[in-house]
PASEBA-1860 file (N, C-alpha, C; in nm, 3 decimals):
! residues 220
1> XXXXXXXX> 0.085/-0.119/0.000/0.000/0.000/0.000/0.088/0.124/0.000 ~ 0.053/0.220/-0.080/0.123/0.348/-0.082/0.024/0.459/-0.055 ~ 0.058/0.547/0.038/-0.023/0.664/0.065/0.065/0.786/0.042 ~ 0.000/0.901/0.027/0.075/1.022/-0.002/0.053/1.125/0.108 ~ 0.160/1.192/0.146/0.151/1.294/0.250/0.133/1.430/0.186 ~ 0.020/1.494/0.212/-0.012/1.624/0.153/0.015/1.740/0.249 ~ 0.051/1.709/0.372/0.059/1.813/0.475/0.201/1.859/0.502 ~ 0.294/1.828/0.411/0.435/1.857/0.434/0.484/1.957/0.329
9> XXXXXXXX> 0.552/2.061/0.374/0.610/2.158/0.284/0.757/2.126/0.261 ~ 0.817/2.188/0.160/0.959/2.174/0.137/0.995/2.056/0.051 ~ 1.121/2.014/0.052/1.171/1.912/-0.041/1.101/1.777/-0.032 ~ 1.047/1.743/0.084/0.985/1.612/0.100/0.833/1.615/0.080 ~ 0.781/1.725/0.031/0.637/1.735/0.006/0.594/1.629/-0.095 ~ 0.481/1.566/-0.066/0.424/1.469/-0.160/0.494/1.335/-0.166 ~ 0.588/1.312/-0.076/0.659/1.184/-0.078/0.569/1.071/-0.028 ~ 0.585/0.952/-0.085/0.496/0.841/-0.047/0.527/0.785/0.091
17> XXXXXXXX> 0.424/0.732/0.152/0.433/0.661/0.279/0.389/0.517/0.252 ~ 0.484/0.425/0.255/0.454/0.285/0.226/0.415/0.213/0.354 ~ 0.331/0.112/0.338/0.281/0.039/0.455/0.284/-0.111/0.429 ~ 0.303/-0.186/0.537/0.299/-0.332/0.533/0.241/-0.381/0.666 ~ 0.222/-0.512/0.674/0.168/-0.568/0.797/0.018/-0.545/0.808 ~ -0.029/-0.528/0.931/-0.171/-0.507/0.956/-0.215/-0.370/0.904 ~ -0.337/-0.358/0.851/-0.389/-0.225/0.820/-0.394/-0.141/0.947 ~ -0.365/-0.012/0.932/-0.359/0.076/1.050/-0.484/0.066/1.136
25> XXXXXXXX> -0.599/0.062/1.071/-0.726/0.063/1.146/-0.747/-0.065/1.225 ~ -0.672/-0.171/1.193/-0.687/-0.298/1.262/-0.568/-0.331/1.352 ~ -0.459/-0.257/1.337/-0.336/-0.289/1.410/-0.346/-0.245/1.556 ~ -0.272/-0.315/1.640/-0.263/-0.277/1.781/-0.146/-0.182/1.805 ~ -0.042/-0.194/1.723/0.079/-0.113/1.740/0.136/-0.082/1.602 ~ 0.233/0.010/1.599/0.292/0.050/1.471/0.442/0.069/1.485 ~ 0.513/0.039/1.376/0.656/0.061/1.366/0.680/0.158/1.251 ~ 0.730/0.277/1.282/0.762/0.378/1.181/0.909/0.360/1.147
33> XXXXXXXX> 0.939/0.328/1.019/1.071/0.283/0.977/1.134/0.385/0.881 ~ 1.257/0.428/0.911/1.323/0.535/0.837/1.450/0.482/0.770 ~ 1.452/0.487/0.639/1.565/0.431/0.563/1.688/0.521/0.568 ~ 1.800/0.466/0.526/1.925/0.539/0.523/1.947/0.616/0.394 ~ 2.056/0.691/0.389/2.091/0.769/0.270/2.115/0.676/0.150 ~ 2.056/0.714/0.037/2.073/0.634/-0.083/1.985/0.512/-0.090 ~ 1.908/0.488/0.014/1.820/0.371/0.018/1.675/0.415/-0.005 ~ 1.581/0.327/0.026/1.441/0.355/-0.003/1.351/0.300/0.107
41> XXXXXXXX> 1.224/0.340/0.101/1.126/0.285/0.194/1.115/0.134/0.177 ~ 1.123/0.087/0.053/1.118/-0.057/0.029/1.234/-0.129/0.096 ~ 1.351/-0.064/0.096/1.468/-0.127/0.159/1.448/-0.148/0.308 ~ 1.401/-0.046/0.378/1.385/-0.060/0.523/1.269/-0.155/0.554 ~ 1.169/-0.160/0.468/1.059/-0.253/0.489/1.103/-0.399/0.467 ~ 1.220/-0.420/0.408/1.268/-0.556/0.389/1.298/-0.625/0.523 ~ 1.307/-0.547/0.631/1.328/-0.605/0.764/1.199/-0.660/0.825 ~ 1.086/-0.633/0.761/0.958/-0.674/0.821/0.954/-0.825/0.843
49> XXXXXXXX> 1.005/-0.901/0.749/1.003/-1.046/0.763/1.078/-1.095/0.885 ~ 1.187/-1.027/0.921/1.266/-1.065/1.038/1.208/-1.010/1.168 ~ 1.141/-0.897/1.157/1.087/-0.833/1.277/0.943/-0.875/1.306 ~ 0.881/-0.945/1.214/0.736/-0.967/1.215/0.683/-1.002/1.353 ~ 0.588/-0.921/1.396/0.517/-0.942/1.521/0.369/-0.927/1.493 ~ 0.286/-1.010/1.554/0.141/-0.997/1.531/0.089/-0.863/1.580 ~ -0.005/-0.809/1.506/-0.073/-0.686/1.548/-0.004/-0.558/1.507 ~ 0.107/-0.564/1.432/0.182/-0.445/1.396/0.152/-0.398/1.254
57> XXXXXXXX> 0.138/-0.266/1.240/0.143/-0.200/1.110/0.283/-0.144/1.095 ~ 0.339/-0.155/0.974/0.472/-0.104/0.944/0.459/0.008/0.842 ~ 0.509/0.125/0.876/0.501/0.238/0.784/0.641/0.293/0.757 ~ 0.668/0.325/0.630/0.800/0.374/0.591/0.784/0.488/0.492 ~ 0.815/0.611/0.533/0.814/0.722/0.439/0.936/0.717/0.348 ~ 0.923/0.773/0.227/1.031/0.778/0.130/1.089/0.919/0.125 ~ 1.219/0.932/0.144/1.284/1.062/0.134/1.295/1.105/-0.012 ~ 1.282/1.233/-0.036/1.303/1.288/-0.169/1.447/1.267/-0.213
65> XXXXXXXX> 1.466/1.213/-0.332/1.601/1.188/-0.380/1.679/1.088/-0.300 ~ 1.608/1.006/-0.221/1.668/0.900/-0.139/1.762/0.953/-0.032 ~ 1.742/1.079/0.009/1.823/1.133/0.118/1.739/1.228/0.201 ~ 1.749/1.216/0.333/1.669/1.301/0.421/1.725/1.442/0.428 ~ 1.856/1.455/0.414/1.921/1.586/0.412/2.053/1.568/0.337 ~ 2.104/1.673/0.272/2.212/1.654/0.174/2.352/1.634/0.230 ~ 2.383/1.691/0.345/2.519/1.685/0.398/2.526/1.591/0.517 ~ 2.645/1.565/0.566/2.662/1.475/0.679/2.588/1.524/0.801
73> XXXXXXXX> 2.557/1.432/0.892/2.475/1.469/1.007/2.550/1.552/1.110 ~ 2.683/1.561/1.097/2.763/1.645/1.186/2.783/1.785/1.130 ~ 2.728/1.813/1.012/2.739/1.944/0.950/2.655/2.046/1.027 ~ 2.682/2.177/1.009/2.595/2.279/1.069/2.450/2.256/1.031 ~ 2.360/2.275/1.126/2.218/2.247/1.102/2.166/2.324/0.982 ~ 2.208/2.451/0.967/2.155/2.533/0.859/2.197/2.480/0.721 ~ 2.308/2.406/0.715/2.353/2.351/0.587/2.256/2.246/0.535 ~ 2.186/2.180/0.625/2.094/2.074/0.585/1.948/2.120/0.574
81> XXXXXXXX> 1.927/2.250/0.581/1.794/2.304/0.560/1.775/2.343/0.413 ~ 1.648/2.340/0.363/1.524/2.310/0.436/1.490/2.162/0.445 ~ 1.584/2.076/0.403/1.556/1.932/0.399/1.525/1.876/0.537 ~ 1.604/1.915/0.638/1.585/1.858/0.770/1.449/1.894/0.827 ~ 1.410/2.020/0.820/1.279/2.060/0.873/1.166/1.992/0.798 ~ 1.183/1.976/0.667/1.081/1.908/0.587/1.071/1.761/0.627 ~ 1.186/1.697/0.653/1.185/1.556/0.695/1.118/1.540/0.831 ~ 1.147/1.631/0.923/1.083/1.625/1.055/0.932/1.643/1.043
89> XXXXXXXX> 0.890/1.731/0.953/0.746/1.751/0.930/0.682/1.627/0.870 ~ 0.758/1.556/0.786/0.705/1.432/0.728/0.681/1.328/0.837 ~ 0.770/1.323/0.936/0.748/1.231/1.049/0.628/1.274/1.132 ~ 0.612/1.405/1.151/0.491/1.454/1.217/0.366/1.401/1.147 ~ 0.364/1.414/1.014/0.247/1.373/0.937/0.224/1.223/0.947 ~ 0.332/1.144/0.945/0.317/0.999/0.955/0.263/0.959/1.092 ~ 0.315/1.020/1.198/0.266/0.988/1.332/0.124/1.037/1.352 ~ 0.089/1.150/1.292/-0.049/1.196/1.299/-0.143/1.095/1.234
97> XXXXXXXX> -0.099/1.037/1.124/-0.182/0.937/1.055/-0.199/0.814/1.142 ~ -0.093/0.774/1.209/-0.100/0.656/1.296/-0.195/0.680/1.412 ~ -0.179/0.793/1.481/-0.264/0.819/1.597/-0.409/0.844/1.557 ~ -0.430/0.902/1.438/-0.567/0.923/1.391/-0.638/0.790/1.367 ~ -0.561/0.684/1.342/-0.619/0.552/1.321/-0.649/0.482/1.453 ~ -0.615/0.548/1.565/-0.648/0.492/1.696/-0.533/0.425/1.769 ~ -0.411/0.436/1.715/-0.295/0.378/1.782/-0.224/0.489/1.858 ~ -0.219/0.483/1.991/-0.154/0.590/2.067/-0.003/0.584/2.052
105> XXXXXXXX> 0.064/0.697/2.077/0.210/0.702/2.066/0.277/0.601/2.158 ~ 0.212/0.564/2.268/0.269/0.466/2.361/0.281/0.328/2.298 ~ 0.218/0.308/2.181/0.231/0.181/2.110/0.293/0.201/1.971 ~ 0.371/0.307/1.958/0.443/0.335/1.833/0.593/0.333/1.858 ~ 0.665/0.257/1.778/0.811/0.254/1.784/0.865/0.329/1.663 ~ 0.958/0.420/1.686/1.027/0.493/1.579/1.164/0.429/1.560 ~ 1.188/0.375/1.440/1.311/0.302/1.412/1.376/0.357/1.287 ~ 1.509/0.371/1.289/1.581/0.412/1.170/1.717/0.348/1.162
113> XXXXXXXX> 1.770/0.342/1.040/1.905/0.293/1.017/1.988/0.404/0.954 ~ 2.109/0.425/1.007/2.206/0.519/0.951/2.148/0.660/0.945 ~ 2.136/0.721/0.827/2.079/0.855/0.821/1.937/0.857/0.877 ~ 1.863/0.750/0.855/1.729/0.740/0.912/1.732/0.730/1.063 ~ 1.836/0.665/1.119/1.850/0.659/1.265/1.878/0.798/1.320 ~ 1.965/0.874/1.252/1.994/1.011/1.296/1.867/1.094/1.296 ~ 1.788/1.083/1.188/1.664/1.159/1.179/1.567/1.119/1.290 ~ 1.552/0.990/1.313/1.458/0.944/1.415/1.500/0.986/1.555
121> XXXXXXXX> 1.629/0.977/1.586/1.677/1.016/1.718/1.662/1.166/1.739 ~ 1.692/1.244/1.636/1.674/1.389/1.647/1.527/1.424/1.664 ~ 1.441/1.352/1.593/1.297/1.379/1.602/1.246/1.357/1.744 ~ 1.280/1.243/1.803/1.224/1.215/1.937/1.285/1.305/2.043 ~ 1.408/1.355/2.020/1.465/1.452/2.113/1.391/1.585/2.104 ~ 1.363/1.629/1.981/1.293/1.756/1.963/1.146/1.747/2.003 ~ 1.088/1.628/1.993/0.948/1.608/2.027/0.940/1.502/2.136 ~ 1.006/1.530/2.245/1.015/1.432/2.354/0.879/1.414/2.420
129> XXXXXXXX> 0.833/1.290/2.423/0.708/1.248/2.485/0.717/1.097/2.500 ~ 0.613/1.034/2.550/0.620/0.889/2.572/0.586/0.816/2.442 ~ 0.685/0.746/2.390/0.665/0.658/2.274/0.668/0.514/2.321 ~ 0.625/0.425/2.233/0.639/0.284/2.265/0.784/0.241/2.267 ~ 0.864/0.302/2.181/1.006/0.272/2.176/1.075/0.355/2.070 ~ 1.205/0.363/2.080/1.289/0.434/1.983/1.408/0.346/1.953 ~ 1.440/0.329/1.825/1.553/0.245/1.784/1.641/0.322/1.688 ~ 1.769/0.333/1.722/1.868/0.390/1.633/1.970/0.285/1.597
137> XXXXXXXX> 1.957/0.227/1.477/2.057/0.134/1.427/2.167/0.218/1.361 ~ 2.274/0.245/1.434/2.389/0.323/1.386/2.348/0.466/1.353 ~ 2.333/0.549/1.455/2.297/0.689/1.435/2.321/0.769/1.560 ~ 2.301/0.900/1.548/2.318/0.990/1.660/2.247/1.121/1.634 ~ 2.238/1.204/1.735/2.175/1.334/1.721/2.246/1.418/1.616 ~ 2.169/1.503/1.548/2.218/1.577/1.432/2.279/1.710/1.475 ~ 2.384/1.751/1.404/2.447/1.881/1.429/2.589/1.866/1.479 ~ 2.670/1.974/1.468/2.809/1.969/1.515/2.818/1.957/1.666
145> XXXXXXXX> 2.940/1.939/1.714/2.960/1.911/1.856/2.907/2.021/1.947 ~ 2.911/2.146/1.901/2.869/2.257/1.987/2.720/2.289/1.976 ~ 2.642/2.201/1.914/2.498/2.222/1.903/2.433/2.219/2.041 ~ 2.353/2.319/2.078/2.282/2.313/2.206/2.188/2.192/2.211 ~ 2.186/2.127/2.321/2.099/2.008/2.337/1.996/2.032/2.446 ~ 1.944/2.155/2.451/1.845/2.191/2.552/1.703/2.163/2.501 ~ 1.679/2.036/2.469/1.548/1.996/2.420/1.444/2.005/2.532 ~ 1.322/2.038/2.493/1.212/2.044/2.589/1.139/1.910/2.593
153> XXXXXXXX> 1.049/1.896/2.690/0.967/1.776/2.697/1.036/1.663/2.773 ~ 0.970/1.547/2.776/1.022/1.431/2.847/0.984/1.304/2.774 ~ 1.078/1.212/2.765/1.050/1.080/2.706/0.979/0.988/2.805 ~ 0.975/1.025/2.931/0.892/0.959/3.034/0.908/0.808/3.033 ~ 1.034/0.764/3.033/1.060/0.621/3.042/1.053/0.545/2.912 ~ 1.044/0.613/2.800/1.043/0.547/2.670/1.166/0.457/2.654 ~ 1.148/0.328/2.619/1.263/0.244/2.590/1.335/0.292/2.464 ~ 1.466/0.309/2.474/1.547/0.355/2.361/1.662/0.256/2.342
161> XXXXXXXX> 1.682/0.214/2.219/1.794/0.126/2.186/1.880/0.192/2.080 ~ 2.011/0.202/2.106/2.107/0.252/2.007/2.216/0.148/1.992 ~ 2.230/0.094/1.873/2.336/-0.002/1.844/2.429/0.056/1.739 ~ 2.560/0.034/1.755/2.656/0.087/1.659/2.788/0.013/1.672 ~ 2.875/0.037/1.577/3.010/-0.017/1.580/3.104/0.080/1.649 ~ 3.211/0.027/1.704/3.313/0.115/1.763/3.400/0.180/1.656 ~ 3.388/0.134/1.532/3.471/0.188/1.424/3.387/0.226/1.302 ~ 3.261/0.263/1.325/3.177/0.296/1.210/3.234/0.417/1.135
169> XXXXXXXX> 3.241/0.410/1.001/3.302/0.520/0.925/3.216/0.644/0.916 ~ 3.088/0.634/0.949/2.996/0.747/0.933/2.950/0.807/1.066 ~ 2.943/0.725/1.170/2.888/0.769/1.299/2.994/0.749/1.408 ~ 3.058/0.857/1.453/3.161/0.842/1.557/3.103/0.790/1.687 ~ 3.181/0.707/1.755/3.138/0.651/1.882/3.105/0.761/1.982 ~ 3.181/0.870/1.981/3.155/0.980/2.074/3.016/1.037/2.054 ~ 2.966/1.042/1.931/2.832/1.095/1.909/2.726/0.998/1.957 ~ 2.750/0.869/1.943/2.658/0.770/1.998/2.647/0.786/2.149
177> XXXXXXXX> 2.761/0.802/2.215/2.763/0.817/2.361/2.694/0.947/2.404 ~ 2.717/1.055/2.331/2.649/1.181/2.361/2.498/1.167/2.346 ~ 2.457/1.102/2.239/2.314/1.083/2.213/2.248/1.005/2.326 ~ 2.312/0.898/2.370/2.258/0.819/2.481/2.245/0.905/2.606 ~ 2.347/0.986/2.633/2.344/1.072/2.752/2.229/1.173/2.744 ~ 2.212/1.236/2.628/2.106/1.336/2.612/1.968/1.272/2.627 ~ 1.948/1.156/2.566/1.817/1.092/2.574/1.788/1.041/2.715 ~ 1.891/1.002/2.788/1.869/0.968/2.930/1.826/1.091/3.008
185> XXXXXXXX> 1.891/1.203/2.982/1.853/1.328/3.049/1.708/1.363/3.020 ~ 1.662/1.327/2.902/1.522/1.354/2.864/1.426/1.251/2.922 ~ 1.477/1.156/2.997/1.390/1.058/3.061/1.376/0.927/2.988 ~ 1.459/0.904/2.887/1.453/0.777/2.816/1.521/0.665/2.893 ~ 1.470/0.544/2.877/1.532/0.423/2.934/1.623/0.366/2.825 ~ 1.748/0.413/2.824/1.837/0.394/2.710/1.926/0.272/2.727 ~ 1.928/0.187/2.623/2.023/0.077/2.612/2.115/0.105/2.494 ~ 2.245/0.104/2.517/2.343/0.122/2.410/2.426/-0.004/2.399
193> XXXXXXXX> 2.440/-0.053/2.276/2.527/-0.169/2.252/2.626/-0.133/2.141 ~ 2.754/-0.144/2.175/2.861/-0.113/2.081/2.926/-0.245/2.039 ~ 2.928/-0.271/1.910/2.975/-0.398/1.856/3.115/-0.380/1.796 ~ 3.214/-0.449/1.849/3.352/-0.432/1.801/3.367/-0.468/1.653 ~ 3.424/-0.374/1.579/3.462/-0.395/1.439/3.344/-0.430/1.347 ~ 3.222/-0.396/1.388/3.107/-0.424/1.302/3.105/-0.329/1.183 ~ 3.081/-0.381/1.062/3.066/-0.292/0.947/2.936/-0.212/0.956 ~ 2.912/-0.125/0.859/2.794/-0.039/0.859/2.672/-0.120/0.818
201> XXXXXXXX> 2.614/-0.189/0.916/2.505/-0.281/0.887/2.421/-0.301/1.013 ~ 2.326/-0.392/1.007/2.242/-0.430/1.121/2.270/-0.577/1.152 ~ 2.295/-0.608/1.278/2.329/-0.747/1.311/2.211/-0.819/1.379 ~ 2.231/-0.948/1.402/2.123/-1.031/1.455/2.083/-0.989/1.596 ~ 2.179/-0.947/1.677/2.149/-0.905/1.814/2.059/-0.782/1.813 ~ 2.085/-0.688/1.723/2.002/-0.568/1.713/1.859/-0.602/1.671 ~ 1.846/-0.695/1.580/1.713/-0.737/1.537/1.639/-0.807/1.651 ~ 1.710/-0.892/1.724/1.647/-0.962/1.836/1.602/-0.864/1.944
209> XXXXXXXX> 1.680/-0.759/1.969/1.642/-0.660/2.069/1.512/-0.591/2.027 ~ 1.503/-0.556/1.900/1.383/-0.485/1.852/1.262/-0.577/1.857 ~ 1.280/-0.702/1.824/1.168/-0.799/1.832/1.113/-0.803/1.976 ~ 1.202/-0.807/2.073/1.158/-0.811/2.213/1.088/-0.682/2.250 ~ 1.140/-0.568/2.203/1.074/-0.440/2.229/0.935/-0.437/2.168 ~ 0.923/-0.488/2.046/0.793/-0.490/1.979/0.693/-0.578/2.053 ~ 0.739/-0.695/2.098/0.651/-0.784/2.172/0.600/-0.718/2.299 ~ 0.687/-0.644/2.366/0.647/-0.573/2.488/0.545/-0.465/2.457
217> XXXX> 0.567/-0.390/2.350/0.476/-0.282/2.313/0.339/-0.339/2.275 ~ 0.338/-0.441/2.193/0.210/-0.500/2.150/0.137/-0.563/2.268 ~ 0.213/-0.625/2.358/0.152/-0.689/2.474/0.097/-0.588/2.573 ~ 0.163/-0.469/2.575/0.118/-0.364/2.669/-0.005/-0.291/2.624
END
């Protein structure tokens, strides 16, 4: 199923929102999935078979030009505008669609890989509230080291998982550690797992962790 987002301005206006699993109106919980740079909504949805949990709807927005923002995530924030603000608005629209179908945010997990992980982690920091869960497969908060991290709101115990390599070529370990610290300050229940010498990918342990998180969310 493909739906279109009409409520988003900027570069990501009109981008499709792909869906799999249970129809939203029948699902008990939802997983919002954010693809990496150069990838697609179809690519991130390829994990559905491994993550499959009963009662879940899976939604994946497509970035314009297969990238959420043009420069690296450690670049000055203004360099990645208006793409970044447009991408954040696209997530607003997707979550609005989920909650309008009757699924509360407490049963929604926001998951991303690589650039999608950075976008998802930045989104939940800027819009801190109680989610069902947050997953960053190799990502961190967006912006250079001196970016203020005085986010408002509270994650109120939201389970957060961040997995990464100690030698990832795109996401420095220091940024992963900073992200975990900031999200804990915001009230997240953060689990960080650093995998020695792991390439830029998703491993079986990360998938198993998300499956357990999903089972808990659906059961709750």
